[in-house]
N, CA, C and O atoms as a DFTB+ gen file, in Angstrom:
332 C
 N C O
     1  1      74.014     168.718      45.080
     2  2      73.392     168.049      43.309
     3  2      74.525     169.496      42.771
     4  3      75.625     169.458      42.220
     5  1      73.627     170.743      43.246
     6  2      73.465     172.346      42.299
     7  2      74.930     172.152      42.337
     8  3      75.387     172.162      41.194
     9  1      75.505     172.040      42.925
    10  2      77.146     172.745      42.525
    11  2      77.770     171.921      42.030
    12  3      78.650     172.617      41.525
    13  1      78.029     170.837      41.747
    14  2      78.009     169.512      41.482
    15  2      77.604     169.843      38.648
    16  3      78.013     169.928      37.490
    17  1      76.471     169.830      39.734
    18  2      75.634     170.611      38.287
    19  2      76.297     172.154      37.751
    20  3      76.108     172.106      36.536
    21  1      76.721     172.988      37.943
    22  2      77.106     173.999      37.960
    23  2      78.387     174.112      37.413
    24  3      78.860     175.035      36.750
    25  1      79.041     172.745      37.880
    26  2      80.893     172.734      38.035
    27  2      80.448     172.314      36.138
    28  3      80.789     172.927      35.127
    29  1      79.665     171.165      36.263
    30  2      79.764     170.637      34.796
    31  2      79.735     170.915      33.772
    32  3      80.402     170.475      32.837
    33  1      78.496     172.147      33.800
    34  2      78.362     173.343      33.023
    35  2      79.107     173.924      32.680
    36  3      79.320     173.936      31.468
    37  1      80.118     174.934      33.806
    38  2      80.840     175.584      32.539
    39  2      82.039     174.869      33.032
    40  3      82.907     175.713      33.251
    41  1      82.528     173.481      33.344
    42  2      83.651     172.699      32.456
    43  2      83.285     172.709      30.975
    44  3      84.121     173.171      30.199
    45  1      82.274     172.309      30.560
    46  2      81.809     171.634      29.337
    47  2      80.924     171.604      28.409
    48  3      80.914     170.809      27.469
    49  1      79.781     172.854      28.719
    50  2      78.592     173.380      28.558
    51  2      78.512     174.493      27.657
    52  3      77.552     174.932      27.022
    53  1      80.672     175.163      27.780
    54  2      80.250     176.335      26.819
    55  2      79.532     177.072      26.328
    56  3      79.110     177.331      25.201
    57  1      79.368     177.572      27.817
    58  2      77.852     178.767      27.576
    59  2      79.077     179.960      27.815
    60  3      80.210     180.183      28.242
    61  1      77.629     180.627      27.049
    62  2      78.190     182.120      27.173
    63  2      78.289     183.402      28.023
    64  3      78.852     184.478      27.823
    65  1      77.337     182.781      29.329
    66  2      77.561     184.026      30.487
    67  2      78.201     182.657      31.423
    68  3      78.197     181.462      31.127
    69  1      78.671     183.265      32.497
    70  2      79.373     183.463      33.479
    71  2      77.834     182.124      34.784
    72  3      76.951     182.679      35.438
    73  1      78.028     180.268      34.763
    74  2      77.793     180.088      35.474
    75  2      76.956     180.434      37.051
    76  3      75.816     179.985      37.175
    77  1      77.407     181.016      37.894
    78  2      77.777     181.746      38.305
    79  2      75.865     182.630      38.939
    80  3      74.973     182.730      39.782
    81  1      76.451     183.012      37.599
    82  2      75.137     184.701      37.951
    83  2      74.212     183.665      36.664
    84  3      74.110     184.146      35.536
    85  1      73.558     182.198      36.975
    86  2      72.035     182.329      35.961
    87  2      72.199     181.143      37.949
    88  3      73.040     180.677      38.717
    89  1      70.282     181.314      37.698
    90  2      69.623     180.932      38.629
    91  2      68.969     179.992      38.539
    92  3      68.825     179.800      37.332
    93  1      68.304     179.024      39.256
    94  2      67.978     177.318      38.665
    95  2      66.594     177.629      37.135
    96  3      66.367     176.951      36.132
    97  1      66.308     178.222      37.363
    98  2      65.228     178.016      35.910
    99  2      65.836     179.054      34.839
   100  3      65.313     179.202      33.735
   101  1      66.659     179.562      35.134
   102  2      67.161     180.613      33.565
   103  2      67.463     179.131      32.534
   104  3      67.683     177.940      32.755
   105  1      67.302     180.150      31.140
   106  2      67.338     178.661      29.723
   107  2      68.956     178.785      29.928
   108  3      69.804     179.668      30.054
   109  1      68.883     177.640      29.892
   110  2      69.801     177.571      29.499
   111  2      70.663     177.371      28.009
   112  3      71.867     177.522      27.805
   113  1      69.739     177.034      27.204
   114  2      69.654     177.229      25.680
   115  2      70.076     178.974      25.445
   116  3      70.701     179.464      24.505
   117  1      69.592     179.544      26.442
   118  2      69.140     181.218      25.911
   119  2      71.195     181.543      26.473
   120  3      71.908     182.365      25.898
   121  1      71.607     180.762      27.503
   122  2      73.449     181.087      27.958
   123  2      74.453     181.328      27.451
   124  3      75.552     181.834      27.676
   125  1      73.221     180.337      25.836
   126  2      74.672     179.146      25.091
   127  2      74.893     178.012      24.546
   128  3      75.550     177.717      23.547
   129  1      73.983     177.060      25.659
   130  2      74.356     176.060      25.595
   131  2      73.351     175.612      24.355
   132  3      72.162     175.900      24.221
   133  1      74.524     174.514      23.163
   134  2      73.770     174.113      22.668
   135  2      73.716     172.322      22.343
   136  3      74.534     171.505      22.766
   137  1      72.532     172.038      21.495
   138  2      72.385     170.679      21.345
   139  2      74.338     169.253      21.584
   140  3      74.770     168.282      22.205
   141  1      74.618     170.079      20.727
   142  2      75.505     169.682      20.892
   143  2      76.841     169.470      22.201
   144  3      77.639     168.533      22.228
   145  1      76.803     170.096      22.741
   146  2      76.986     170.498      24.308
   147  2      76.671     169.562      25.070
   148  3      77.314     168.895      25.880
   149  1      74.816     169.569      24.492
   150  2      74.024     168.424      25.707
   151  2      75.157     166.835      25.894
   152  3      75.296     166.183      26.929
   153  1      75.832     166.563      24.509
   154  2      76.338     165.416      25.067
   155  2      77.362     165.503      26.532
   156  3      77.392     164.919      27.615
   157  1      77.880     166.219      26.084
   158  2      79.488     166.703      26.688
   159  2      78.592     167.008      28.749
   160  3      78.965     166.500      29.807
   161  1      77.950     167.548      28.609
   162  2      76.739     167.512      30.154
   163  2      76.525     166.477      30.128
   164  3      76.959     165.825      31.078
   165  1      75.704     165.703      28.990
   166  2      74.874     164.584      30.070
   167  2      76.169     163.294      29.798
   168  3      75.907     162.115      30.036
   169  1      77.155     163.606      29.427
   170  2      78.554     162.323      29.321
   171  2      79.038     162.226      30.760
   172  3      79.336     161.247      31.445
   173  1      79.024     164.009      31.110
   174  2      80.160     164.782      32.801
   175  2      78.887     164.206      33.703
   176  3      79.212     163.324      34.498
   177  1      77.769     164.505      33.692
   178  2      76.883     164.369      34.780
   179  2      76.675     162.824      34.750
   180  3      76.386     162.406      35.871
   181  1      76.741     161.784      33.724
   182  2      76.914     160.361      33.836
   183  2      77.649     159.211      34.611
   184  3      77.549     158.054      35.020
   185  1      78.414     160.260      34.540
   186  2      80.496     159.674      35.283
   187  2      80.279     160.820      36.432
   188  3      80.709     160.431      37.518
   189  1      79.723     162.126      36.464
   190  2      79.830     162.167      38.228
   191  2      78.906     161.900      39.172
   192  3      79.057     162.054      40.384
   193  1      77.821     161.446      38.541
   194  2      76.828     160.901      39.612
   195  2      76.526     159.281      39.462
   196  3      76.155     158.380      40.215
   197  1      76.697     159.343      38.815
   198  2      77.446     157.697      38.609
   199  2      75.708     156.545      38.440
   200  3      75.115     155.568      38.897
   201  1      75.639     157.891      37.208
   202  2      74.248     157.331      36.478
   203  2      73.675     156.763      35.059
   204  3      73.952     157.720      34.336
   205  1      73.258     156.124      34.494
   206  2      73.200     156.173      33.444
   207  2      71.678     157.033      32.958
   208  3      70.724     156.420      33.438
   209  1      71.374     157.857      32.417
   210  2      70.576     159.132      31.972
   211  2      69.873     158.489      30.910
   212  3      70.065     159.042      29.827
   213  1      68.812     157.094      30.863
   214  2      67.725     157.281      30.245
   215  2      67.650     157.986      28.531
   216  3      68.213     159.069      28.367
   217  1      66.737     157.125      26.967
   218  2      66.641     157.937      25.975
   219  2      65.440     159.007      26.658
   220  3      65.402     160.215      26.425
   221  1      64.410     158.203      27.616
   222  2      63.833     159.067      27.568
   223  2      63.460     160.905      27.867
   224  3      62.808     161.885      27.507
   225  1      64.684     160.245      29.007
   226  2      65.304     161.817      29.447
   227  2      66.142     162.649      28.270
   228  3      65.997     163.846      28.519
   229  1      66.864     162.488      27.225
   230  2      67.785     163.259      26.241
   231  2      66.599     164.022      26.050
   232  3      65.606     163.516      25.526
   233  1      66.636     165.332      26.480
   234  2      65.027     165.745      26.342
   235  2      65.634     167.503      26.329
   236  3      66.333     168.025      27.197
   237  1      64.922     168.364      24.624
   238  2      65.739     169.627      25.738
   239  2      65.390     170.648      26.805
   240  3      65.968     171.490      27.491
   241  1      64.059     170.126      26.598
   242  2      63.265     170.357      28.438
   243  2      64.245     169.455      29.601
   244  3      64.493     170.321      30.440
   245  1      64.663     168.655      29.891
   246  2      65.497     168.228      30.584
   247  2      67.220     169.022      31.446
   248  3      67.765     169.269      32.522
   249  1      67.369     169.100      29.930
   250  2      68.899     170.374      29.883
   251  2      68.460     171.527      30.184
   252  3      69.237     172.290      30.758
   253  1      67.016     171.996      29.861
   254  2      67.051     173.690      29.714
   255  2      66.691     174.408      31.084
   256  3      66.054     175.433      30.840
   257  1      66.916     174.182      32.643
   258  2      67.899     174.289      33.464
   259  2      68.282     173.953      34.264
   260  3      67.726     172.918      34.631
   261  1      69.644     174.519      35.341
   262  2      69.559     173.734      36.112
   263  2      68.154     172.716      37.111
   264  3      68.198     171.522      37.407
   265  1      67.301     173.488      37.348
   266  2      66.529     173.018      37.929
   267  2      65.896     171.456      37.701
   268  3      65.520     170.524      38.411
   269  1      66.058     171.861      35.831
   270  2      65.215     170.250      35.340
   271  2      66.283     169.581      35.872
   272  3      66.061     168.757      36.760
   273  1      67.260     169.754      35.544
   274  2      68.517     169.115      35.383
   275  2      68.599     168.565      36.703
   276  3      69.374     167.618      36.845
   277  1      68.120     168.866      37.441
   278  2      68.002     167.961      39.378
   279  2      66.986     167.223      39.161
   280  3      67.103     166.004      39.291
   281  1      65.415     167.964      38.675
   282  2      65.137     166.782      38.574
   283  2      64.799     165.382      37.905
   284  3      64.105     164.365      37.933
   285  1      65.843     166.119      37.265
   286  2      65.666     164.895      36.557
   287  2      66.298     164.348      36.942
   288  3      65.643     163.594      37.662
   289  1      67.663     164.016      37.053
   290  2      68.986     163.224      38.290
   291  2      68.135     162.565      39.049
   292  3      67.911     161.355      39.084
   293  1      67.612     163.546      39.736
   294  2      68.131     163.242      41.664
   295  2      67.334     161.805      41.507
   296  3      68.077     160.920      41.932
   297  1      66.130     161.289      41.064
   298  2      65.402     160.181      40.838
   299  2      66.237     158.914      40.821
   300  3      66.069     157.823      41.367
   301  1      67.547     159.569      39.732
   302  2      68.449     158.817      39.026
   303  2      69.535     157.940      39.904
   304  3      69.983     156.797      39.811
   305  1      69.755     159.185      40.913
   306  2      71.015     158.673      41.965
   307  2      69.794     158.105      43.163
   308  3      70.274     157.027      43.512
   309  1      69.072     158.209      43.594
   310  2      68.822     157.847      44.333
   311  2      68.431     156.071      44.189
   312  3      68.414     155.141      44.996
   313  1      68.189     156.183      42.948
   314  2      67.831     154.954      42.826
   315  2      68.588     154.168      42.769
   316  3      68.219     153.003      42.924
   317  1      69.915     154.455      42.532
   318  2      71.149     153.820      42.043
   319  2      72.006     154.142      43.791
   320  3      72.513     153.027      43.907
   321  1      72.174     154.439      44.299
   322  2      72.036     154.420      44.966
   323  2      71.263     153.733      46.254
   324  3      71.934     153.670      47.284
   325  1      70.078     153.274      46.293
   326  2      69.425     152.139      46.694
   327  2      69.364     150.755      46.014
   328  3      68.645     149.777      46.220
   329  1      70.593     151.055      44.926
   330  2      70.866     149.093      44.714
   331  2      72.410     148.364      45.226
   332  3      72.593     147.153      45.101
């Protein structure tokens, strides 16, 4: 999951820093992620993981880091696979 998220961020995140150089907890907004770019990241995540991100997770905190994205998406992926 981490590598897929890094690929998505590299492709559509518009980051000013290379994704490979970011730790799991680095602030993506400090690395250049904008609120506009989060929409593209969200859509790419939904497509890549075949999930729908609920409105309650569409917060700055969810998109703050790779770790926070993983924490938010992992339950959705597990639930989707169980269905």
